[in-house]
Backbone bond lengths (Angstrom), bond angles and torsions (degrees), N, CA, C in turn:
res aa  C-N    CA-C-N  psi(-1)  N-CA   C-N-CA  omega(-1)  CA-C   N-CA-C  phi
1 M - - - 1.452 - - 1.532 109.15 -
2 S 1.327 114.83 84.43 1.456 118.46 -177.85 1.531 113.87 -135.75
3 K 1.328 117.89 3.03 1.462 120.31 -176.40 1.525 112.53 -63.82
4 I 1.336 117.48 -39.94 1.465 119.57 179.59 1.523 109.74 -66.43
5 Q 1.315 117.40 -42.15 1.465 120.49 178.52 1.521 110.68 -61.27
6 E 1.316 117.11 -40.78 1.465 121.29 177.23 1.528 110.50 -62.22
7 Y 1.349 117.01 -42.39 1.463 122.18 178.85 1.531 110.38 -61.86
8 V 1.335 116.87 -44.17 1.460 122.21 179.68 1.530 110.54 -60.57
9 Q 1.312 116.59 -47.26 1.461 120.39 -178.72 1.528 111.96 -67.93
10 K 1.314 117.17 -44.19 1.458 121.82 -178.41 1.527 111.61 -62.03
11 N 1.342 116.76 -37.96 1.459 121.29 -175.26 1.530 113.86 -102.42
12 G 1.326 116.97 3.43 1.463 120.29 178.95 1.514 113.24 59.31
13 I 1.323 116.71 38.75 1.472 122.04 -177.85 1.524 110.23 -70.09
14 K 1.334 115.50 130.21 1.466 122.54 175.36 1.526 107.50 -111.97
15 P 1.326 118.23 163.62 1.476 119.85 178.37 1.534 113.26 -53.05
16 S 1.316 117.45 -36.84 1.469 120.62 -179.94 1.533 112.85 -69.12
17 D 1.329 117.51 -12.90 1.464 122.36 178.19 1.523 112.65 -88.28
18 C 1.335 116.96 -0.44 1.470 121.24 -174.06 1.521 112.55 -106.44
19 L 1.331 115.12 138.37 1.463 120.76 168.58 1.524 109.29 -79.24
20 Y 1.338 115.19 -34.49 1.464 120.70 -176.25 1.520 108.30 -158.79
21 H 1.328 115.24 142.66 1.454 120.51 175.13 1.522 107.79 -155.72
22 T 1.308 116.86 127.53 1.458 121.03 177.23 1.514 109.48 -149.77
23 Q 1.299 114.56 155.10 1.459 121.84 172.78 1.520 105.25 -140.85
24 R 1.315 116.74 117.35 1.458 119.86 -177.17 1.516 112.15 -154.30
25 S 1.316 114.70 173.03 1.461 119.00 179.27 1.525 109.17 -77.16
26 A 1.324 115.30 152.63 1.462 122.29 177.15 1.525 107.19 -111.61
27 K 1.326 115.82 135.90 1.458 120.19 -176.42 1.519 112.28 -91.84
28 S 1.323 114.36 144.84 1.461 121.25 177.28 1.529 109.16 -79.11
29 S 1.323 116.30 178.21 1.469 120.56 178.94 1.522 112.03 -63.91
30 S 1.331 117.56 -20.77 1.470 120.87 177.31 1.529 111.78 -87.59
31 G 1.354 116.66 -0.10 1.449 121.06 177.69 1.511 115.10 87.06
32 Q 1.321 117.01 6.82 1.463 121.43 -179.70 1.527 110.22 -94.41
33 P 1.346 117.52 139.53 1.467 119.02 175.63 1.535 109.65 -69.54
34 A 1.320 116.45 114.37 1.460 120.67 -176.13 1.518 112.59 -132.93
35 G 1.316 117.05 -6.27 1.458 121.26 179.88 1.510 109.18 -136.21
36 K 1.315 115.88 -170.26 1.455 119.03 176.89 1.514 109.63 -147.93
37 M 1.342 113.86 159.33 1.445 119.76 -176.73 1.529 109.08 -148.68
38 R 1.323 115.98 135.29 1.458 121.52 173.19 1.517 106.60 -123.48
39 V 1.334 115.53 129.43 1.459 121.26 -178.99 1.524 108.50 -125.70
40 L 1.317 116.43 130.84 1.460 122.55 176.25 1.522 108.20 -130.78
41 V 1.339 115.81 127.46 1.460 121.10 177.06 1.525 107.50 -123.38
42 A 1.316 116.67 112.89 1.461 121.80 179.44 1.530 109.64 -82.45
43 K 1.330 116.36 140.80 1.467 121.61 177.49 1.518 111.19 -60.34
44 A 1.322 116.82 -31.16 1.463 121.57 -175.36 1.528 113.84 -59.50
45 D 1.356 117.26 -34.62 1.467 118.41 -175.77 1.525 114.96 -133.59
46 G 1.327 118.82 -11.95 1.469 120.86 178.36 1.522 114.26 68.42
47 I 1.311 117.22 18.24 1.467 121.41 179.66 1.526 109.27 -94.91
48 A 1.314 116.32 130.97 1.466 121.39 176.64 1.521 108.61 -83.11
49 R 1.309 115.29 121.39 1.460 122.20 174.04 1.517 106.22 -101.62
50 V 1.304 116.52 123.99 1.460 120.79 -171.38 1.517 110.67 -128.62
51 E 1.331 115.74 128.44 1.459 122.17 169.95 1.518 105.08 -114.33
52 Y 1.320 116.31 135.29 1.464 118.05 -177.65 1.517 112.41 -148.27
53 T 1.319 113.02 157.38 1.454 122.61 166.50 1.517 104.27 -119.02
54 C 1.315 116.87 116.36 1.464 121.67 -175.89 1.535 110.40 -63.33
55 P 1.333 117.30 130.80 1.461 120.19 179.74 1.534 113.48 -73.26
56 E 1.311 116.93 -12.10 1.467 120.60 -179.56 1.523 112.68 -95.25
57 C 1.340 116.64 -44.64 1.474 119.04 -174.03 1.534 113.46 -119.98
58 S 1.316 117.80 -0.84 1.471 124.57 179.12 1.531 114.34 66.67
59 H 1.324 116.83 14.18 1.467 120.88 177.51 1.524 109.04 -68.58
60 E 1.350 117.42 134.60 1.456 122.46 176.99 1.514 108.65 -105.36
61 A 1.347 115.98 134.58 1.462 119.35 -178.04 1.522 111.25 -156.85
62 Y 1.331 114.24 170.64 1.464 123.92 176.58 1.516 106.50 -126.77
63 A 1.336 116.02 139.66 1.463 119.97 178.88 1.522 109.23 -145.06
64 E 1.325 115.41 156.34 1.457 122.03 173.36 1.512 107.42 -128.69
65 Q 1.330 115.96 135.52 1.458 120.51 177.31 1.514 109.75 -156.05
66 E 1.326 115.97 167.31 1.460 121.45 179.13 1.531 110.15 -60.27
67 W 1.329 116.56 139.66 1.461 121.74 178.29 1.515 109.22 -88.11
68 K 1.325 116.08 124.13 1.461 121.83 172.14 1.521 107.89 -157.64
69 R 1.321 115.52 155.15 1.465 122.23 179.44 1.511 108.50 -103.93
70 P 1.295 120.76 140.53 1.458 125.13 -5.00 1.527 110.58 -72.12
71 F 1.324 115.37 141.89 1.455 120.90 -177.07 1.519 110.64 -92.09
72 W 1.317 115.77 135.78 1.462 121.13 175.79 1.524 108.64 -151.09
73 L 1.312 114.44 161.69 1.462 122.28 -177.52 1.524 108.13 -148.97
74 K 1.323 115.98 140.41 1.470 119.84 175.96 1.516 109.96 -99.04
75 C 1.324 115.04 137.95 1.460 120.70 175.47 1.530 107.95 -61.44
76 E 1.326 115.87 131.40 1.468 119.31 -178.84 1.529 112.89 -70.31
77 K 1.335 117.23 -16.06 1.470 120.41 -178.79 1.532 112.09 -93.59
78 C 1.343 116.86 -54.65 1.470 118.98 -174.14 1.534 113.92 -106.59
79 G 1.335 117.26 -10.75 1.455 120.73 178.01 1.522 114.80 83.59
80 Y 1.337 118.33 7.06 1.464 121.33 179.70 1.526 109.41 -64.62
81 K 1.332 116.50 132.72 1.455 122.33 -178.77 1.530 110.26 -87.75
82 M 1.328 116.19 115.31 1.462 121.89 178.36 1.523 108.34 -103.02
83 T 1.317 116.24 135.40 1.447 120.94 179.53 1.524 110.21 -115.64
84 V 1.317 115.05 158.78 1.459 121.84 173.66 1.529 105.67 -121.47
85 P 1.341 115.92 88.30 1.466 118.51 -178.82 1.520 111.08 -71.01
86 K 1.321 115.88 157.04 1.452 119.66 175.44 1.518 107.45 -63.67
87 M 1.307 116.71 137.45 1.467 121.26 -173.40 1.529 112.42 -60.70
88 K 1.318 117.93 -38.74 1.464 120.78 -179.54 1.525 110.32 -64.45
89 A 1.324 117.07 -43.08 1.462 121.13 178.60 1.528 110.64 -65.45
90 E 1.318 116.64 -40.43 1.459 121.00 179.23 1.528 110.75 -64.81
91 F 1.334 116.62 -40.11 1.468 121.42 178.48 1.528 110.37 -62.11
92 K 1.331 116.54 -45.43 1.474 120.41 179.33 1.530 110.78 -61.88
93 K 1.316 116.89 -40.56 1.464 121.73 179.01 1.525 110.88 -62.04
94 E 1.326 116.71 -44.07 1.460 121.85 178.72 1.537 111.31 -64.87
95 Q 1.337 116.51 -37.29 1.460 120.47 179.18 1.534 111.05 -64.66
96 K 1.335 116.20 -39.10 1.465 120.03 179.29 1.528 110.92 -64.98
97 K 1.320 116.83 -37.49 1.465 120.56 178.26 1.504 111.58 -63.00
98 G 1.352 116.59 -35.41 1.465 121.78 -177.69 1.528 113.25 -75.46
99 D 1.325 117.49 -19.11 1.472 120.69 -178.65 1.509 113.74 -74.93
């Protein structure tokens, strides 16, 4: 998983050049973190560049697609839908589970 890093270096991308950038775990259908996802959206083109390891089948891939919220991506191998929830909403959801 190095395509996004290569893109950043090749284009001299700085944090101020990004609309969105995150790297976090991806949850399986059972709700357990079992994969990972990195998303980078450059202001220059608004395209989401995504590197992921599917939490269901462990397939690793790179994809590019239009950036919009809510953001989601399907694994090209098994079709599992991975989402990138807003961190504040995800935090609140986790807090409710703990209560």
